[in-house]
N, C-alpha and C positions, 0 to 999 in steps of 0.2 A: 355828067361829064367826068371822065377819069382824071385823077391828078397826074401831072407830068412825072415821068420816071425820076426817082430820087427825091421827090418832094414829099413832105409829110404834112399831115393836118396840124395846124397850129391851134393850141388851146387858147381860147379867148379868156384872158384874166380880168376879173373885175378889180376895182381899186383896193378892196380889202385883201384879196389874194396877193396883190402887188405889195401891199404894206406888210403882209406876213412874210413874204420873201425878203423884203428889206430888213426886217427884224432878224431873220435867220442868217442873212449875209453878214450882219454885224457880229452875230454870235450864234453859231449853229447849235449850241447847247442851251440856248435861252429857253427857260421853262414856258410851256404853253400858257400857263396862267399869266405870266408877265407879258407875253405877246398879246394875249386876249385883252389885257388892260390897255395896251398901246393902240390896238385896232378896234376896240369896242365890241369884242365877242367873248363868249364864255370859253373856258378852257376846253371843254368838250368840242365846241364848234371849231376852235383852232386846230385841235387834234385831227378832226375829220378833214378839214381843208388841207392840212399838211400831208396827211396820208394820201389824199387824192392827187396832190401835186407830185408826190413820190410815185404813186401807182401809174400816173400818166407819163412819167419820165420828164416832167417839166423841171423838177429839181432833184438833186441828189444831196444828201447830207453826208459829208465825208471828212476825215481828218487829213489836212494838207500838211505834208511833211517838208522839211528842208533836206533835200537829197544829201548835201554835204554832212549834215549832222548824223545821218544813218549810213555813212560809208560810201556814198557815190560822189567821187570827186570831180566828175565831168558831166556837164549837161551840154547838149548840143541840138542843133536843128540840122537835119539832113535833107538836102534838096535831091530829088530823084527824078530822072527822066526815064520814061517807060515807052516801050514799043508794044502796042497791043492794048489789051483791056486794062484800064486803070483800076477799075473796081476789083478785078481779080488780084492784081498786085497789092492793092491796099488791104484786101482781106488777108493775104499771106503775111504782110507786114504786121497786121494786127495780132498775129499769133506770136510775135516775138516779144517776150516779157520786158525787155529793156526799152521798147518803144512805148511811150506813154500818150502820144497824141499824133493823129494822122489827119491830114487834110488834102483833098484833091484841089488843085489850083489851076488858074489860068495865068500864064506868064512864062517865065524862064524855066520853071520846073513843073512837072505834072503832079508830083506829090511832095509834100513837106511832112517830115516825120520828126517829132521831138523824141530824144532818147536820153536816158541817164545810165552811166556806166561807172564802174569802180575806178578805172585808171586807163592809161593810153593803150596798154596791151588788150584790155577788154574792148576798147573802142575799135582797135584794129581787127580783132576777131569778129565783132559785130558787123562792121562795114564790109570787110573783105570776105569773110566766110559765110555770112548769113544773109546780108542784103544784096550784095553784088552778084551772088549766085542764083538769085530768084529769076525764074523765067520772065523775060520781057524787060528786066532792068538794064538800061543802056548806059547810064552814067549816074554817078552820085557826086555831091559836093557837101562837105561837112562844115558847119559853122559852129565852132566851139564857143560857149558862153564864157566870157571873162569875168563878168560881174552882173548880177541881177539887180537892176535898179528899181523895178516896179513890177508887181504882180498883184492883180486885184480880181475879185470875184463879185463885185457889186455893180454889175452892169446889166442892162437889158430889161429893166422894169419901169423905166420912166414913161 
């Protein structure tokens, strides 16, 4: 039987893979030998498992930056109402470098897009000239972040 549209096959993780992910969530630069000691595997076995997790798209190991520290003074979420194909609009939004996160939603907005911009002029240009001009975009509402209180990446393995 075919998967419903938009659904992907989930990789089943065993307890050891979950524990490896926990170790990487605490410190993405943790040496494989150290992870191996914590989970009871050799360094080579951990390296193979991590590579498989990366290759299957289960995990990414990235440097997470503080946007303000690198010159982006505004972070925001943009609620977008769309007329027509949500997937097509989301694909076009994904091509905009300032947009860092896109989700299709059920509720008041069809799409929520997180963006980082340098200043208010940059924000105006992004919303007015590049998002609102996309075919199918009916309405936007911007939610500017005043203060980030919590951001974690250690979920999903329990």
